[in-house]
Structures are given as C-alpha cells and as structure tokens.
C-alpha positions in Angstrom: 83.3 109.5 99.2 86.0 111.3 101.1 89.6 111.1 100.2 91.6 108.5 102.2 94.3 109.9 104.5 96.8 107.7 102.6 96.0 109.6 99.4 96.5 113.1 100.9 99.5 115.1 100.0 102.2 115.5 102.7 102.9 119.2 103.2 105.9 120.3 105.1 105.3 122.5 108.0 107.2 125.6 109.0 109.1 126.1 112.2 106.5 128.8 113.1 103.7 126.3 113.4 102.8 124.7 116.7 102.4 121.0 117.3 98.9 119.7 117.2 96.9 119.7 120.4 95.0 116.6 121.6 91.7 118.2 120.4 93.3 118.9 117.0 94.7 115.4 116.4 91.7 113.5 117.8 90.0 113.5 114.4 93.2 112.3 112.7 93.6 109.3 115.0 90.5 107.9 113.4 92.2 107.8 110.1 95.0 105.4 111.1 95.0 101.8 112.4 94.2 101.9 116.1 95.5 98.4 116.5 98.9 99.6 115.4 99.3 103.2 116.3 99.3 105.0 119.7 100.1 108.5 120.7 102.8 108.7 123.3 102.8 111.6 125.7 100.9 113.8 123.2 104.2 114.1 121.4 104.7 111.3 118.9 103.1 108.3 117.2 104.3 104.8 117.9 103.2 101.9 115.7 103.9 98.2 116.1 103.4 96.1 113.0 103.4 92.3 113.3 104.7 90.3 110.3 105.3 86.6 109.6 109.1 86.5 109.8 112.3 88.5 109.5 112.2 88.6 105.7 108.8 90.3 105.8 109.9 92.7 108.5 112.9 93.6 106.4 110.9 94.1 103.2 108.3 96.2 105.0 111.0 98.3 106.6 112.5 98.9 103.2 109.2 100.1 101.8 108.7 102.4 104.7 112.2 103.7 104.1 111.5 104.4 100.5 108.3 106.3 101.4 110.2 108.3 104.0 112.8 109.3 101.4 110.2 110.2 98.9 108.4 112.5 101.4 111.5 113.6 103.2 109.8 112.6 106.5 111.9 110.1 108.3 110.6 108.0 111.2 112.7 106.0 113.7 112.3 102.3 112.8 113.1 99.3 114.9 113.3 96.0 113.0 113.2 92.6 114.7 112.0 89.1 113.8 108.3 89.3 113.3 107.8 92.9 114.2 108.6 96.5 113.0 108.1 99.4 115.4 107.9 102.9 114.0 108.1 106.2 116.0 107.3 109.4 114.2 106.9 113.1 114.9 107.7 116.3 113.1 111.2 117.3 114.4 110.9 120.8 113.1 108.1 121.6 115.6 109.0 118.8 118.1 105.6 117.3 118.1 102.7 116.0 116.0 101.7 117.5 112.6 99.0 116.4 110.1 101.8 115.0 108.0 102.7 112.4 110.7 99.1 111.0 110.4 99.2 111.0 106.6 102.5 109.0 106.8 101.0 106.6 109.3 98.0 106.0 107.0 100.4 105.3 104.1 102.4 102.9 106.2 99.1 101.1 107.1 98.4 100.8 103.4 101.8 99.3 102.7 101.3 96.9 105.6 98.2 95.4 104.0 100.4 93.0 101.9 102.6 92.0 104.9 99.9 91.5 107.6 99.8 87.9 108.8 96.7 86.0 107.7 
C-alpha cells in the first residue's frame, strides 16, 4: 500500500525552485479532497470546509493553525459560521509546491472529525 499524502514529510523548498506546473501538480490533486480543494489560476489552493456551527469552525481553524505552526507553512484562513476557507501557496516561490498538497491532505484528515454527518 502506498503512503498517504497526509503521512508524507513536509520539506521546505528553496527560493531557486520553480512553482509546480499544471502537469506536475495534476497527480497531486488526486491526493486531496476534490470536494473541498480547487486550484486557483494555477497559483494557489483554495479549500472550503463546511462544518456544523461556529464552534466547530473555530476548533477546526485552531487545529489547522497548530499544524501550520508545527510545519512553518502558514495558510490564509477565513472563519465564519459553518465554514472555514483556506488559501495556500508557497510564498517563497510564489506558487504551488508539493508541500502545499501535503498540508491540504493533512487538513483533510483533521476535517474528518468535523465534517457534518
């Protein structure tokens, strides 16, 4: 069995690296929840997570924040009642990197306990 994206190590990129091209990130898109995540302008990921209420949105946001601090990879997060929107890209290269998809997969895993039934 292959390793889940959520279990992969986040490796920081260097400023000499180029952002992923569409051909390169196509295989990574399959590793994240396509009902949540979309690629915007070939530049960044945007995910919208639905939750039951404000409390769940707040707690889910907190867990995403803890993950971001642990990995030193910080998304933009918008919290509102019943929804959390996340935008993410690798600022150092101003585009998408493998790490963005690994982080998205980890957020999907966290979301499992907050998803409405």
